[in-house]
N, C-alpha and C positions, 0 to 999 in steps of 0.2 A: 028396639035397636034400629030397625029400619026407619023409624020415624026420625030418630036423632041423625041418622046418616043423611036422610033426605033434607033435614033442616040445615045440616052443615054444608051440603052441596049447594043448597039454595043461597046460603049466606055467602059462600065463596063466589057464586055467580054475581050476586048483588055487589059484593066488594070489588070484583073485577070490573063490573059495569060502572060503579062509581069511579074507580081508578081510571078507566078508559075515558069516561066523560070528563073527569077532572083534568086528565092530560090534554084532552081536546080543548077544554076551556082554557087551560094554561097556554097552549100553543096559539090559540086564537087571540088571547088577550095579552100575552107576554111580549113586551117590546125590548129586545136587547139593546137598542140604540139609547135607551134611557140610562144605560150603564157606561156609555162612552166617556162622559165627563168623570165618572167615578174611577175608571181605569186610568185616565189621564192624570188625575190627581194623585193616585197611588204611585204612579211612576215618578211624578214630580216630587213627592214626599220622600220616596225611597232613594232615588238616584239624582235628584236635582236636575233632571232632564225634562224637556218638554215633549210630550207625545201628542201628536195631532192625528185624529182619525176623521178624515174628510168624508169617506164613503159610508154607506149604511152597513150595519152588522146584520148578517142573516144567520138564523139559528134553526137547527132541526134536532129533535131528541131521539127519535126511533128510526131505525134500529140502533143507531149510534148518535152520539152528540156531534153534530156537524156545525161548523162555523166558517163563514166566509167574510172577508173584509176587503175593502178597496181604499186606495189612497191613504196610506198610513205612513207617518214619518216620526223619527226620533232625533232630538237635537243633541248637541254637545253639552257637557255639564255646565250649568249656569251660563248658557249662551243660546242664541237663536240660530246658530250655524247648524245645518243639518248633518247628523252623524250617519243615519241610515234611512232609507225609504223603500216602500214596496208599493208597486202598482196594484197588485191583487194577490190574495193568498186564501187558500181554503184547506181545511183538514177536518177529519172525523175522529172522534175519541170514543173508545168502547166504555160502557157505563160500569159493568160489573167489576173489571180489574181495578177501578178506582177504590173499591171497598178494601182490596188487599194492598193498598198503597202502591199501585202500579199505574203508570200512565201509558196506555196503549193507543197509539195513533195509527189509524188505518193507512192514511196516505196524506202527504203534505205536498201541495203544488203551489209554487211561488213564481210569480211573473214580475219582471221589472225590479228585481232587487238591486239596490245601489247602496254601497257603503264607502265611507270616507275614513280611512285609517291614517292617523297622523302620529308621528313620533317627534317629540319636541327636542330642543337642544340638549336636555339632560338625559335623553334616552327613554322617557316615559311615553307610553301609548295612551291614546284617548279613549280606550275601552277598558282600561284596567279597573276602573271603579265598578264596572258591571260584573267583574270576576271576584271582587273583594268579598271575603267571608265576613260574617258577623263577628264582632269582637267576642273573645271568650268570656264566659260567665265569670263574675267576680267570685273568687274563692271564699267560701264560708269558713271562718275560723272556728274550729271545734273549741267550745268553752272549757273543755277539760284540759287544754294546754295553754300555758302562758306564752307570752310573745317571745320570750327568750329561750323556750324549750324546743327540743327537736320534735317536729311533727312527723307523722307518717307520710311517706311519699304517695301522692295520688296514684291510683292504679293505672290510669292512662299514661302518666309520666313514667311509671316504673316499667311499663311494657316497652318503652322506646328509649333508646340510648343515643338518639340522634340530636344534634344541636339545631337541626333544621326545623322550621315551623311545621307542625303536624296538620294534615288536612282534617277538616271537620267531617265526621262520620255521618252518614244518613242512610236510611233504609228505603228511601223513595227511589223508584226505578222508572226509567223512561224507555219506552219501546215504540219505535217508529217503523211501520211496515215498509215505507219507502219515501224518499225525498226527491223531489224534482224541482230544479230551478231553471227557468228559461229567461233569456234576454237580460242577464244580470251584468253588473259592472262593479268592480272594486277599485277604488282610487287610493293610492298609497303615496304619502309624502313623508319623507324622512329628513327633518331639518338637521339632525345630527350628522348625517352622512351626505346631505345635499342630494337626495334622490327624489324624483317625481315621476311616478309610473302609474299605470292603470291596466286592469284586465277587463277588456270590453267583450261584448257578445259572449258572456260567460254562460255555460250550461253545466249543471251539476246533476248527476243521477247516482243514487245509492241503492244498495240492497236494504235489508232489514237493519235498522240502526238501533243498537242497544249498547248503552255505556258498559264498559268492561267486557264487551264481546266484539270480535272482529266483524267488519262488514265491508262489502265491496263499494268502491267509490270510483267515479269517473268524472273528470273535470276537463273541459275544453274551453278555449277562449283565444282572444287575440291580445297579446301583450304590446302595449304602446307606452311611449315615454318621451319626456323632454330631457330629463337628466337621469340616466344617459338616454340618448336617442334610441328608441326601440320601435320596431314594427315586426312582430313575429307571432306565429301561431304556436299555441301551447296545448299539449295533450298529456294528461296525467291519469294513470290507472293504478290500482293497488287494493290490497286488503288492509283496511285501517281499523285500529282499535283506539278508542278514546275513553279516558277516565278523568274528567275534569276535577273530580273530587280529590284524587290522589296526584293529579298533575302528571299522569303517565300517558304517553302517546306512543303508538308504534305503527309501522307500515311494513307489511310483508309483500313480497313479489311486486315491489314498487317499480314502475316504469314511467319515466317522465321524458317526453320528447319536445324539442323546441326547434323551430325552423324560421329563419328570418333575421332581420337586423337587430342586434343588441350591442349598443355602444359602437365600437370601432369594427366589429366583426359581423359579416353577413353569414350567419350560421347555415351551412348546408345540412349538416347532421349534428344534432346535439341530443345525447341520450344519457340518462342516469338510471341505473338499475341496482337492486339490492334490497336487503332487509335492514330496517332501522328501528331503534327504540330510543325514545327521548324521555328523560326524567327532568322536568323543568324545575322541580324543587332542588335537586342536587346538581343541576346544570351538567347532566351526564348524557353521553351519547354512546350507544352500542350499535355496531353495524357488522354485517357479514355479507360477503359476496358483492361488495360495492364496486361498481364499475362506471366510470364517467368518461365519456368520449365526446370531444368537440372537434369538428372539422368544418372549415369555412374559408372565406376569402375576405379581404378588407372591404369595408363599406366605402362608398363613394366619397372621395376627398380626404380619406384618412392616411393614405400613403402605404397602408398595409396591403400586401399582395395575397398571402394565404397564411392560415394558421391551422395546426393540427396538434392536439394535446390529449392526454389520457391520464386517468388516475385509477389505480387498482388497489383495493384494500380487502383481501379475503377475510381478515379479522381485524376489527378495530374496537377498542374499548377506552373511552375517555370519561373521566369524572373529575371536574375541577375542584370539588370540595374535599376529595379524599387526601391529596390528589392521586390520580391513577391514569397511567397511559400504557396501553398494550397494543402493539402492532405486529402483524405477521405478514411478511412479504409485501409490505407497503411500497408502492412505486408510483412516481410521477415523472412523466416525460413529455416533451413537446418540441415542435419545430415551428418556425415562422420565417417569413421573408417579406421585404418591403420593396417599394418601387425604385429604391436607390441601389438595388442588387445587393443588399446586405441580408444575411441569413442569421438566424438565432437558434440555439439549441439549449435545452436544459433537462437535467436528469436529477432525481432524488430517489435513493433506495434505502430501505430499512428492512433487512431480512428478518430480524427478530429484535424486539425491544419490549422490555417489561420493567416499568417503574411503578412502585407502589409504596405505601407507608411502611411496609415490612421489609422491603428489599428492592434492589435495582440491578439490572444486568442486561445483556444482549450483545448482539454482533455489531461490528462497526457500521455506523451510518455514513453514507457517502453521497456525494452529489457533485455536479459540475454545471458550468454555464459557458457557452461559446458564442462569440460574435465574429462573423466573417464578412469581409467586404472592404470598403475604404478604410475601415478600422479592423484590427485584429485583436480580439480580447478573449482570454480564456482563464478560468479559475476553477480549481478543484477544491472540494471540501471533504474533510474526513474527521469524524468524531469516534474515538475508540477508548476502551478501558473504562466502561461505565460501572460504577459501584455505589454502595451506600443505600440511602432511602430517598423517598421523594422530597422530604424536607431537609435532607443533608446529602445531596447528590454530588458525587465526585466523578470527574471525567479526566482520565489520565492525560489525554492530549486532544486538542482541537487544532487542526492544521489547515492553513490556506496556502496554496501556491498557484501562481498564475503568471500571465504576461500580457502586456499591452503594447501595441505598435500601430502606427498610422502611416500609411504609404511607405515611402522609403526613409522615413525619419527614424529617429532613435527609438529603440525598443526598451521597455521597462519590464524587468522580471522581478518577481517578489515571492518570498516565502516567509510566512509568519506562523508560529505555533505557540501554544500556551496550555498549561493545565487549567481546568475550570471547576468552579464550584457553583451549585445552584440550590435554591430553595423554592421548589415548585409551589408550596403552600403560600408562601409570602411573595412569590414572583420575583425572586432575587437571582441575579446572574453576575458572575465576576470572573474576569481573566486576570489572574494575579501576577503572572510572570510572562508577558509577551516578549518574544525575541525572534529575530529573523534578519533578513537582508533584503535590500533593494538594489538591484544590479541594473545599471544603465549601459546600454550598448548602442553604438552609433554605426553608421554605414562603413566606417573605416575599421570596424571590428575592435575599436577601443572599448574597454570596460571600466566602469567605476563602481566599486562595491561600497554600499552605504549600510553599515550595521544599525539596526533599530531595536530599541527596547521600550517597554511601556506597560501600562495597566489599563483595564477597562472594567467598569461596574455599571449595573443597571437595576433599577427598581421599577418593574412594569406596572405595579399597582399605582405608584405615584407618577408614572410616565416621566421619569428622569433618568439620566445616565451621565457618567463622567468619564473622561479619558485623559491620558497623559502619555506622550511619546517623546523620546529623546533619540537623536541621531547624531552621527559624526559625519560632516560633509566638508571635504577639502581641509581636513584636520581641524575644523572648527565645529563647535557645539551648536546644535540646532534643537530647539524645543517647540513642542506643539501640545497645548493642553486646553481643556474646556469642558463644556457640558452640553447635553441635549435635553430638551423638555418637549412635552406634547408630542408623543410618538405618532399620533394620528395625523398631525401636521407639524413635522419636526421644526423646532426652533433651536439653532445652534449658537452658542457663545464660545469664543475661542480666543487664544492669545498665542502669537507666534513670536519667537525670539531667536536670535542667532548672533554669534560673535563675528564670524567672517564667512561669507558665501560667495563663491565664484560662479555666477550664472552661466558663464561660457562653458562650464563643465557639466551643466545640468540640462540646459535647453538648447534647441537648435538655433543656428544663426538666423537672424531675420532676413538678411540678403547678403549677396556676395560683396556689395559695395560697403555695407555696414560692417562686415567682418574684416575688411582690409582697407581701412581709411588711408594708410600711407600711399597706396597705389593711386588714389584719386588726386593726390597732391602733386603728381608729376606734371600736370598741365592739362591742356585743353582736350587732348584725345580721349581722356577717360571721363570727362565731365558728363557727356550724354548718357553714359551707362547707368547712372544713378536712377533716373526716372524709370527706365525700362526694367531694371532689376527690382526696383521697389514695386513695380506693377504686379510682379508675381506674388507678392506677399499676401494681399487679401484673397487671392484666388485659392490659397490653401487654408487660410484661417476663417473664411466666411462660411464654411460648410458646418452644419450641425454635427456635433460629435458626442461621444460618451460623456466627456467631462462637462460640456455645457448642458447636456440633458440631466446629469446628476445635480449640477448647480441649480437648474431650473426647478427641481423638486424640493429645494431647501429654502428656509427663511432663517435669518440670523444676523449676528453682528460679531465683530472681533477687532482686535488690535494687532499691529505689527510693530516690533521694535528691533531693528537690525543695526548692529554697530557698524558693519561695513559690507557693502555689496560691490562686486566687480562685474562689469558687463561690457564686453567689447573693449576691454582695456581701460574703461572709465571707472574710477573709484567713487562710490557714493558713500559718504560717512553719515552716521547718526540718522538713519532713515526711520521715520515713524509715520504711521497712517492708521486710520480707522476704516473698517470695512463693514458694509451693510449690504445684504443680499435678500431680495424679496421676489423669489420665483421669476427667473429669466432676467433679472436685473442685478447687477453688481455695482454698488456705489463705493468709491474710495474717496474719503474726505480727509481733510487735515493732513495732506501729504507734506512732509517736511524733510529736507536733507541738506547737508552741506556738500556742495558740488562746484567744481570749476572755480575754486577760490571764492565762492559766493554762497548764496542760499537759494533754494527753490521751494515754493509752497504752492499747493493747488488741490484740485478735486478732479475726479474722473467718474464717468458713468458708462457702464457697459450693458447694453441691451442684447442679451444672448439670443433672444427669440428672433429679433429682426436684424441681428448682426450689426448693431449700431454702437459706435463709440464716441463719446463726447469728453473732451479734456479741457481743463482750464488750469494753466500754470502761470505763476508769477516768478520771474527770475530777478534776483537782487544782487547787483555788483558781481556778476559772473564774468570770467575771462572768456572772450569771444573765441579765440583760436582753439583752445581745448574743447569748447562747446561744439564747434563745427566738426572737429575730429570725432568727438563722441557720437555725433549724428551721422558719421560716415560721409561728410561733405568735404569739399576742397577747402582747406583753411586759408582762404584768401584775405582774411581780415583779422586784425588784432585789436585789442582795446578792452575796455570794461563796459558791460552793458546791464541795463535794467529795463525789462520789458515784460509784457503780458502776452500769453499765447492762448488762443481759443481754437480748438480743432474738433471737427465732427466728421465721422465717416460712416457709411453704411455699405452693406453688401452690394456690389455691382453685378449686373447680369453677366452670365457666363460669356467670356470673350471680350468683355468691355474693360477699359482701364479703370482701376479703382479710383483714380483722381476725379473721374466724372461724377462720382457720388460723394465727394469730399468738400466740405466747406470749413472756413475758419478765418482767423485774423491774427495779425501780429502787430503790436503797437508798443513802441518804446524808444529808448535812446541809448546810444553807445558813445563812449568818451575816450579821448586820448589814445588813438591807435593809428594804424596805417592800413591802407587797402592795396592789395597786390594786383598787378595786371596793367597799370598805366601810371605815367609820371607827368605831372603838369608843369614841372620846372622848366623844360625847354620852351614851352609855350609862353610862360610868363617872362622868361629871360629875353625873348625876342618876339613879342606879339606881332610886330609889323610883318614878320616873315610869313605869318599865318593868315594875315588879313587878305581875303580874296572874296570878291563879291560874285564869283561865278557859282551858280546853283549846280553843284555836282557833289557826289558822295565820295568821301575818301575812305580807304580801307583802314579799319581799326583792328588790331590783333592783340590777343591776350599775351602779355609778356610777364612771366612769373617773376623775373628779376626786377621789374619796375614796381615802385611803391610810391604811394602818395599819402603823406601824413594827414591826419584830420583832427579837428578839435571835437566836434560832435556830429553824430549822425542820428537824425530824428526821422522815424518812418512809421507809416501805418499801411499794412498790406492786408488785402482781402482776397481769400481764395474762394473761387466759385466755378464749378464745372470744369476743373482742370486749368483755369486761368488765374494768374496772380495779378491782381489789380493794385496799382500804387495809388492809394487814396491820398497819401502824402509821402514825400521823400525830400529830405533836405540834408545835404552834406556840407559841413562847414570846415574849411581849411583856413590856414593863415592868410593866403593870398586871395581866395575867392570862395564863393558859395555856389554849389551846384544844386538846382532844384528841378524836380519833375513837375510837369503839368498835372495838377491834381486830377485824379480819376481818368486820365487819358493814357498814362503809361500802363502797359500790360505785358505779362510774360506768360506764354502758353507752355505749361509744363509737359504737355503731352507730346507736342512736336518740337519742343525745345527752341521755339522762335519767340523773339520779343520785339516790341516797339516801344521806345522810350523817348518821347518828346520832353524837352526841358530847356533849361537856360543856365548859362554861366554868368555869374555876377561877381565882378571884382570887388575886393574889400580895401584896395589902396589905389592911389592915382596911377594911371598908365600913361607913359610918354612914348609916343610914336615918332621916330626920327629916321627918315629914309629919303635919300636922293633930294635933299633940299627941302623936304616937307617935314614940318614938325608940328605936333599937336599934343597937348597934355589934357587927358580926360580924367575927371575925378572918379567916375564909376562907369564901367563898361558892362552892358547887359547883352549877352550873345545867345540868341535862341538856337537850338540845335535839335536834331532827331537822330537817335541811335537805333538801328534796326538790324535784324539778322539773328545770328546765334552766337554763343560764346566762341565757336570755332571760326566764324567768319562774319564779323559785324561791319556795318557801313555807317559812317558818321557824316551827316549833312548839316551845314550851317544855313539857317534861314535868313539870308542876307536881305531879302525883300522887306523884312520888318525893320531894317536899319537905315533905310534910305535918308531919313531926315535926322538921324542921330549924328553926333560929332564923329563917331567912328565911321559911319556911312559916308559922311562928307569927306573924311580923310581918304577913304578907299576910293571914292569917286574922283577926287582931285588927283590921286596917284594914278588912277587908270587913265584920266584925261591927259596927264603929263606923259605917261607911257605911250598913249596913242599919238600925241603930238610929236614925240620923239621918233616914233616909228614912221610917221608921215614925212617928217623932215629927212630922215634917212632914206626913205624911198625916193623922195624928190632929188636928193643929192646923187643917188645912184643912177637915176634916169638922166640927169644932166651930164654926168660923166660919160655915160654910155653914148649920149648924143654927140659929144665932142670928139669921139674916137671914130675914124672911118671904119665902115663895116667891110671886112674881107669877103672875097668871093667864097661862097660856100656851096657845097653839093646840095642838090635839091633834097629837101627833107631835113637837112642839118639844122636849118633855122627852126623848123618845127620841133626837132628834138631838143634844141637848146632853149627854146622860148620859155619853158617853165622854170628854168634855173633861178632867175632873180626872184620869182614869186616864191619859190621854195625857200 
């Protein structure tokens, strides 16, 4: 017995000796780098990704299997673009647990980890192929059953009644004693949502990591970004549980902190705490004790002054596949202010809400939004009477009521309510019977009540919605209907129609002059008021407001067809137009209307971001007098006109006249009318009486009763920096032609002064007969310059240009004859005086009487 025991012991020693020697020989001869290409080829075959191991592999076997590697990278699928890279990594694996199908890693240390996560335009991530499970095994048909017979349900399928894909079961376990990542970086680019961010200087430390078991984790780093701009520190801690097989993830006692610039906010305090559980298969989220707090100020150049907001969810349960939504004391509130001294407040409260496939109920959900400052806006929201189930949800009433006002202008109050139906499973929503009122109130406390009815429906899976609204305005029917698509970037199509609309009852007057055109027709005293009053208009419209901000977030197109519009007493018939808006720009094309006994066509472009307006209008055979009245101008002209108008204006600096930033042109022709203010008949009846070669200005006054008929008026005016330049001006009457010196005549609209050099050209022979002088001139050209303002102008004739003309010779001969007559009269007076003896006079009397003859 002792002999056999001795032999056994000797054999064990020899066996251990051989094992030790074999292991030593293996360690001395085994080269793990020989398997680098094998590993790379396996990755290539399995994932179609290229793995490159630049550094050497270092291996140790006892007491644990240890492996260290340097300079390793992994590419994108079927690409040379790098997906992830590691500067160095080392870990040790226990040998004996591998026998029981467990991978126990003593410690993992990674340095220089970099990962590039990309989400494409369809929402797919570039790492999803790494998580894809092997396709299920092909079901083997039991030969005992024919193809058309009922087969037994597989046990795996019988155990699950879910329509979701079931995770693949495995008994393999991974156990990591600890993970440490130093100097890491994660780059994230989301093409679907236009995000480009990265987490630099990332450090990760964990406790013992075992799938399906919670473990401590701590992550720190610096969040940087280009879209949105970000530069903030991040610190995340919590007890995390991961189960990639069943796609279940949870975090308890989670605390995430962020401080720094994120987008438009410089976050001073940003904290998220609570417990979370995520089921990525069911797209479900369960939370408790959730508390989110953000407090900060606006980042430089954003215009935001400060921001404070919070979210509290003591209990939250959401499952998109059930669907299921449960909330208890859910509350969101916040405040903000900007550098324009406008403040914002918002509140949303849901004391109790329970919606599931088996029933629905809860207390009313309420909310509100407030804006205070240059604009006053407030809206209250209330949803009550919840019943039914998640796929047939009924809401007794959804109600909106609010008000909007801007400065001292008209206020708009509104209240809209409707029952609602929803199908949360199919993401359907409908308001079947909208009704309410819009009340307009002005500064004179007048009110106008506009009843509104309509419908609204939306399909959130297809990202489409449709709406229809009808209203009664000024006893006329008004309709507005259309649809919305692409909710992530809304595109709106609409059609507006109306029988008769009086805009004077709906919107504020543009200016006092425009609102009361008859007052301007009384004469010169009122004329200068128009530019000054018009100056105030852009000062109020150039400021960004809620309406322009809302328009700036939409893209779409629409049509308008209005049978009749009345504005400032002017009636526009058969108005049609096409509208296109593309974020901060509103284009109005194919504008057509019957107006002023003629037609108008044109286009307009409104840039709401830069407060720029560009208009192109073509007027065909319009009556001039009502056109001037409609524009709030003095109707000093009659006739029929055809002309084109181009006008562009942008926001002027505060305190500056809006005309300084306006440009435009007016080119066209007017026919068969009259111009008020002057009459050329007396001049033409006795032109000799006005012939005077003395260079002096005569006063010209506007006379409303005086009129000059004309045949045609051709003009081209150019507006630039508040000055109206006459590129061309030609007024043709029966007796003469009045022309401006091209590009020299100018009218300063800001100071109401003008300089108008031009010439009179007669169209019929002129006969001058005075004091024995007679001359007949086939055509007379008389240069002149009109300067001053409409209230006090000076007319000067440029006689020096006529010295060699027949008219100049006639005036010169008349002047010479007058001078000769005066000379002869003086000589006769002197002779008579010499013939009469001088009486004795007191001293000084001669001195006092001496000037008399000269006088």
